[in-house]
C-alpha positions as MATLAB code, in Angstrom:
seq = 'MFCAGCKDVFRRLHWDNNGCKSTVWRCISRIEPRGIKCRARTLREEVLEKACFSAFSELLRTCQRQRSRIRTSVLINSRT';
ca = [
      38.821   78.322  -87.683;
      36.266   78.405  -89.946;
      32.646   78.549  -90.578;
      31.449   75.575  -92.627;
      28.971   77.568  -93.459;
      29.588   81.583  -94.665;
      32.896   80.726  -94.956;
      33.430   83.334  -92.729;
      36.168   83.214  -89.393;
      35.462   82.247  -85.258;
      36.104   84.929  -83.272;
      36.650   84.146  -79.244;
      33.973   85.403  -76.792;
      33.385   86.655  -73.232;
      30.246   85.993  -71.978;
      28.245   86.807  -68.770;
      24.329   85.615  -69.044;
      23.207   86.808  -65.462;
      26.238   85.921  -63.469;
      27.131   82.750  -65.082;
      30.312   84.107  -67.029;
      31.652   81.001  -69.634;
      34.128   81.230  -73.394;
      32.438   80.904  -76.567;
      33.540   80.538  -79.626;
      30.368   82.282  -82.891;
      30.892   83.053  -86.330;
      31.899   86.709  -87.373;
      28.616   87.285  -89.170;
      26.337   86.072  -86.536;
      28.435   89.251  -83.608;
      28.746   92.130  -86.692;
      27.045   92.657  -89.725;
      27.671   91.656  -92.743;
      24.570   91.652  -94.462;
      24.903   87.090  -94.488;
      22.409   85.428  -92.540;
      25.444   83.156  -90.560;
      23.306   79.928  -89.222;
      26.001   78.631  -87.240;
      25.839   77.530  -83.793;
      27.929   78.940  -80.768;
      30.434   76.572  -79.536;
      31.448   76.663  -76.173;
      34.516   76.399  -75.226;
      35.172   73.632  -73.369;
      33.721   71.443  -75.626;
      35.857   72.670  -78.598;
      39.205   71.817  -76.601;
      37.514   68.222  -76.415;
      37.519   68.052  -80.451;
      41.020   69.769  -81.050;
      42.481   67.136  -78.395;
      40.601   64.036  -79.423;
      41.909   64.816  -83.461;
      45.129   65.703  -82.261;
      45.618   62.780  -79.957;
      44.210   61.035  -82.890;
      46.518   62.335  -85.554;
      49.756   61.285  -83.276;
      48.106   57.600  -83.396;
      48.159   57.579  -86.602;
      51.451   59.084  -87.598;
      53.139   56.898  -84.176;
      51.649   53.511  -85.646;
      53.145   55.197  -89.598;
      55.814   55.334  -88.269;
      56.076   51.421  -86.590;
      55.348   50.544  -89.980;
      58.166   52.174  -92.080;
      60.275   51.203  -89.518;
      59.129   46.635  -89.621;
      59.311   47.473  -93.288;
      63.073   48.887  -93.480;
      64.187   45.693  -90.751;
      62.464   43.420  -93.530;
      63.817   45.395  -96.985;
      67.121   45.823  -95.542;
      67.371   41.947  -94.366;
      67.166   40.620  -97.599;
];
């Protein structure tokens, strides 16, 4: 995954904030000094997972609709 701000990559990190453990994704420019001041927010992994699953589901629905349209078009054209 790439940062929209500085175009660097995101890295998966395990945080432990006062006993509250979580997995997050952060732009490498915010983790390692690279001379770039990136302002990208930290992403919680569960939020990122939901967004990815939602996008994949929408892609699958779109593909199924397209497949159905193509099948219908082929059937109609084969009868003429």
